[in-house]
VMD Tcl script that builds the backbone (N, CA, C; Angstrom):
set m [mol new atoms 216]
animate dup $m
set s [atomselect $m all]
$s set {name element resname resid chain x y z} {
  {N N MET 1 A -76.812 77.395 54.426}
  {CA C MET 1 A -77.926 78.301 54.273}
  {C C MET 1 A -77.673 79.271 53.113}
  {N N ASN 2 A -76.395 79.581 52.857}
  {CA C ASN 2 A -76.085 80.477 51.752}
  {C C ASN 2 A -76.449 79.841 50.419}
  {N N ILE 3 A -76.279 78.538 50.309}
  {CA C ILE 3 A -76.626 77.843 49.067}
  {C C ILE 3 A -78.117 77.943 48.811}
  {N N ILE 4 A -78.925 77.824 49.840}
  {CA C ILE 4 A -80.377 77.954 49.691}
  {C C ILE 4 A -80.729 79.355 49.212}
  {N N SER 5 A -80.066 80.364 49.753}
  {CA C SER 5 A -80.320 81.737 49.350}
  {C C SER 5 A -79.917 81.972 47.895}
  {N N VAL 6 A -78.798 81.407 47.482}
  {CA C VAL 6 A -78.356 81.541 46.093}
  {C C VAL 6 A -79.332 80.835 45.155}
  {N N ILE 7 A -79.789 79.648 45.529}
  {CA C ILE 7 A -80.749 78.916 44.699}
  {C C ILE 7 A -82.044 79.715 44.559}
  {N N LEU 8 A -82.527 80.281 45.657}
  {CA C LEU 8 A -83.723 81.117 45.585}
  {C C LEU 8 A -83.490 82.342 44.704}
  {N N GLY 9 A -82.305 82.904 44.764}
  {CA C GLY 9 A -81.973 84.050 43.921}
  {C C GLY 9 A -81.954 83.701 42.448}
  {N N VAL 10 A -81.398 82.549 42.105}
  {CA C VAL 10 A -81.354 82.118 40.703}
  {C C VAL 10 A -82.764 81.821 40.190}
  {N N VAL 11 A -83.565 81.144 41.002}
  {CA C VAL 11 A -84.954 80.860 40.609}
  {C C VAL 11 A -85.720 82.162 40.415}
  {N N SER 12 A -85.526 83.095 41.315}
  {CA C SER 12 A -86.198 84.386 41.210}
  {C C SER 12 A -85.720 85.159 39.978}
  {N N LEU 13 A -84.448 85.056 39.647}
  {CA C LEU 13 A -83.921 85.712 38.458}
  {C C LEU 13 A -84.549 85.145 37.193}
  {N N ILE 14 A -84.689 83.839 37.137}
  {CA C ILE 14 A -85.321 83.199 35.974}
  {C C ILE 14 A -86.767 83.648 35.845}
  {N N ILE 15 A -87.482 83.695 36.964}
  {CA C ILE 15 A -88.876 84.144 36.936}
  {C C ILE 15 A -88.953 85.607 36.510}
  {N N THR 16 A -88.018 86.429 36.965}
  {CA C THR 16 A -88.009 87.842 36.590}
  {C C THR 16 A -87.738 88.014 35.099}
  {N N ILE 17 A -86.826 87.229 34.556}
  {CA C ILE 17 A -86.535 87.307 33.118}
  {C C ILE 17 A -87.763 86.900 32.311}
  {N N ILE 18 A -88.451 85.859 32.726}
  {CA C ILE 18 A -89.677 85.456 32.040}
  {C C ILE 18 A -90.735 86.547 32.181}
  {N N GLY 19 A -90.758 87.225 33.309}
  {CA C GLY 19 A -91.716 88.296 33.556}
  {C C GLY 19 A -91.483 89.533 32.712}
  {N N LEU 20 A -90.354 89.614 32.006}
  {CA C LEU 20 A -90.093 90.753 31.129}
  {C C LEU 20 A -90.927 90.697 29.853}
  {N N PHE 21 A -91.424 89.520 29.485}
  {CA C PHE 21 A -92.250 89.397 28.291}
  {C C PHE 21 A -93.599 90.078 28.524}
  {N N PRO 22 A -94.165 90.648 27.488}
  {CA C PRO 22 A -95.464 91.317 27.647}
  {C C PRO 22 A -96.534 90.371 28.187}
  {N N LEU 23 A -97.377 90.894 29.052}
  {CA C LEU 23 A -98.494 90.198 29.690}
  {C C LEU 23 A -98.070 89.115 30.681}
  {N N LEU 24 A -96.795 89.045 30.996}
  {CA C LEU 24 A -96.330 88.107 32.031}
  {C C LEU 24 A -95.693 88.856 33.203}
  {N N GLY 25 A -95.986 90.137 33.312}
  {CA C GLY 25 A -95.411 90.958 34.371}
  {C C GLY 25 A -95.865 90.555 35.764}
  {N N TRP 26 A -96.987 89.852 35.853}
  {CA C TRP 26 A -97.473 89.404 37.159}
  {C C TRP 26 A -96.488 88.431 37.802}
  {N N LEU 27 A -95.618 87.832 37.001}
  {CA C LEU 27 A -94.606 86.935 37.567}
  {C C LEU 27 A -93.609 87.690 38.451}
  {N N ASN 28 A -93.475 88.997 38.218}
  {CA C ASN 28 A -92.560 89.780 39.047}
  {C C ASN 28 A -93.035 89.841 40.493}
  {N N TRP 29 A -94.332 89.784 40.709}
  {CA C TRP 29 A -94.848 89.741 42.093}
  {C C TRP 29 A -94.409 88.458 42.791}
  {N N ILE 30 A -94.443 87.354 42.067}
  {CA C ILE 30 A -93.975 86.077 42.633}
  {C C ILE 30 A -92.473 86.157 42.894}
  {N N SER 31 A -91.758 86.785 41.960}
  {CA C SER 31 A -90.322 86.947 42.118}
  {C C SER 31 A -89.986 87.778 43.357}
  {N N LEU 32 A -90.787 88.805 43.634}
  {CA C LEU 32 A -90.554 89.628 44.817}
  {C C LEU 32 A -90.659 88.809 46.101}
  {N N ILE 33 A -91.652 87.959 46.170}
  {CA C ILE 33 A -91.836 87.127 47.361}
  {C C ILE 33 A -90.651 86.184 47.552}
  {N N ILE 34 A -90.211 85.560 46.458}
  {CA C ILE 34 A -89.070 84.637 46.540}
  {C C ILE 34 A -87.808 85.394 46.928}
  {N N CYS 35 A -87.630 86.602 46.382}
  {CA C CYS 35 A -86.452 87.414 46.728}
  {C C CYS 35 A -86.427 87.776 48.211}
  {N N ILE 36 A -87.560 88.158 48.727}
  {CA C ILE 36 A -87.615 88.537 50.142}
  {C C ILE 36 A -87.283 87.347 51.032}
  {N N ILE 37 A -87.782 86.178 50.686}
  {CA C ILE 37 A -87.446 84.974 51.442}
  {C C ILE 37 A -85.945 84.695 51.347}
  {N N GLY 38 A -85.386 84.837 50.138}
  {CA C GLY 38 A -83.950 84.627 49.956}
  {C C GLY 38 A -83.114 85.625 50.724}
  {N N ILE 39 A -83.571 86.879 50.805}
  {CA C ILE 39 A -82.843 87.900 51.564}
  {C C ILE 39 A -82.861 87.571 53.052}
  {N N VAL 40 A -84.006 87.156 53.558}
  {CA C VAL 40 A -84.107 86.813 54.978}
  {C C VAL 40 A -83.188 85.637 55.306}
  {N N ILE 41 A -83.154 84.642 54.439}
  {CA C ILE 41 A -82.252 83.509 54.669}
  {C C ILE 41 A -80.799 83.956 54.550}
  {N N GLY 42 A -80.507 84.834 53.568}
  {CA C GLY 42 A -79.139 85.299 53.353}
  {C C GLY 42 A -78.601 86.174 54.466}
  {N N ILE 43 A -79.480 86.813 55.221}
  {CA C ILE 43 A -79.032 87.664 56.319}
  {C C ILE 43 A -78.328 86.844 57.405}
  {N N PHE 44 A -78.764 85.616 57.599}
  {CA C PHE 44 A -78.228 84.788 58.675}
  {C C PHE 44 A -76.980 84.010 58.281}
  {N N CYS 45 A -76.470 84.223 57.069}
  {CA C CYS 45 A -75.284 83.502 56.602}
  {C C CYS 45 A -74.031 84.353 56.785}
  {N N GLU 46 A -72.888 83.676 56.877}
  {CA C GLU 46 A -71.626 84.391 56.960}
  {C C GLU 46 A -71.274 85.013 55.622}
  {N N LYS 47 A -71.452 84.254 54.548}
  {CA C LYS 47 A -71.194 84.779 53.209}
  {C C LYS 47 A -72.409 85.574 52.753}
  {N N LYS 48 A -72.178 86.629 52.027}
  {CA C LYS 48 A -73.256 87.533 51.627}
  {C C LYS 48 A -73.628 87.397 50.148}
  {N N THR 49 A -73.166 86.344 49.483}
  {CA C THR 49 A -73.427 86.167 48.063}
  {C C THR 49 A -74.909 86.024 47.767}
  {N N GLY 50 A -75.591 85.169 48.484}
  {CA C GLY 50 A -77.011 84.940 48.263}
  {C C GLY 50 A -77.843 86.170 48.552}
  {N N ARG 51 A -77.507 86.874 49.613}
  {CA C ARG 51 A -78.239 88.088 49.953}
  {C C ARG 51 A -78.071 89.140 48.876}
  {N N ASP 52 A -76.834 89.314 48.396}
  {CA C ASP 52 A -76.574 90.318 47.372}
  {C C ASP 52 A -77.274 89.972 46.058}
  {N N LEU 53 A -77.268 88.707 45.680}
  {CA C LEU 53 A -77.956 88.277 44.464}
  {C C LEU 53 A -79.452 88.560 44.566}
  {N N ASN 54 A -80.032 88.246 45.688}
  {CA C ASN 54 A -81.464 88.494 45.882}
  {C C ASN 54 A -81.780 89.984 45.886}
  {N N LEU 55 A -80.900 90.797 46.434}
  {CA C LEU 55 A -81.122 92.242 46.418}
  {C C LEU 55 A -81.107 92.796 44.997}
  {N N VAL 56 A -80.187 92.313 44.167}
  {CA C VAL 56 A -80.118 92.765 42.776}
  {C C VAL 56 A -81.379 92.364 42.016}
  {N N VAL 57 A -81.802 91.113 42.193}
  {CA C VAL 57 A -83.017 90.650 41.514}
  {C C VAL 57 A -84.235 91.407 42.026}
  {N N LEU 58 A -84.273 91.725 43.310}
  {CA C LEU 58 A -85.372 92.495 43.879}
  {C C LEU 58 A -85.455 93.883 43.244}
  {N N ILE 59 A -84.321 94.533 43.066}
  {CA C ILE 59 A -84.301 95.857 42.448}
  {C C ILE 59 A -84.766 95.785 40.999}
  {N N ILE 60 A -84.333 94.759 40.260}
  {CA C ILE 60 A -84.759 94.596 38.875}
  {C C ILE 60 A -86.260 94.355 38.800}
  {N N ALA 61 A -86.783 93.497 39.657}
  {CA C ALA 61 A -88.214 93.197 39.642}
  {C C ALA 61 A -89.047 94.419 40.009}
  {N N ILE 62 A -88.600 95.195 40.988}
  {CA C ILE 62 A -89.330 96.404 41.367}
  {C C ILE 62 A -89.300 97.414 40.228}
  {N N PHE 63 A -88.163 97.551 39.566}
  {CA C PHE 63 A -88.054 98.468 38.438}
  {C C PHE 63 A -89.005 98.070 37.312}
  {N N CYS 64 A -89.060 96.785 37.019}
  {CA C CYS 64 A -89.980 96.303 35.969}
  {C C CYS 64 A -91.436 96.550 36.347}
  {N N LEU 65 A -91.758 96.369 37.603}
  {CA C LEU 65 A -93.136 96.628 38.050}
  {C C LEU 65 A -93.460 98.118 37.974}
  {N N LEU 66 A -92.514 98.965 38.298}
  {CA C LEU 66 A -92.750 100.408 38.212}
  {C C LEU 66 A -92.977 100.847 36.775}
  {N N ILE 67 A -92.203 100.296 35.851}
  {CA C ILE 67 A -92.377 100.643 34.454}
  {C C ILE 67 A -93.726 100.163 33.937}
  {N N GLY 68 A -94.133 98.983 34.336}
  {CA C GLY 68 A -95.384 98.406 33.857}
  {C C GLY 68 A -96.608 98.854 34.614}
  {N N GLY 69 A -96.453 99.699 35.578}
  {CA C GLY 69 A -97.602 100.178 36.337}
  {C C GLY 69 A -98.041 99.232 37.428}
  {N N GLY 70 A -97.253 98.246 37.760}
  {CA C GLY 70 A -97.563 97.332 38.850}
  {C C GLY 70 A -98.306 96.081 38.430}
  {N N ILE 71 A -98.746 96.025 37.190}
  {CA C ILE 71 A -99.497 94.857 36.750}
  {C C ILE 71 A -98.765 94.126 35.635}
  {N N PHE 72 A -98.397 94.866 34.596}
  {CA C PHE 72 A -97.782 94.223 33.424}
  {C C PHE 72 A -96.310 94.360 33.516}
}
mol reanalyze $m
mol bondsrecalc $m
mol representation Tube
mol addrep $m
């Protein structure tokens, strides 16, 4: 289950990086959903790598949304 959480975290990180480009900030909303799913899966694992990765990506995505006003 930890591998699934890590994979979701990496996918979410890629989407968040793409969302940094102008006019693609809406991708951060998709990234937030994937991060939350990854965090929920990571909570039930013994290893906390996937959960921690998803938490970091979640913080980055929220920060980008705050800077862009929630849309961009």
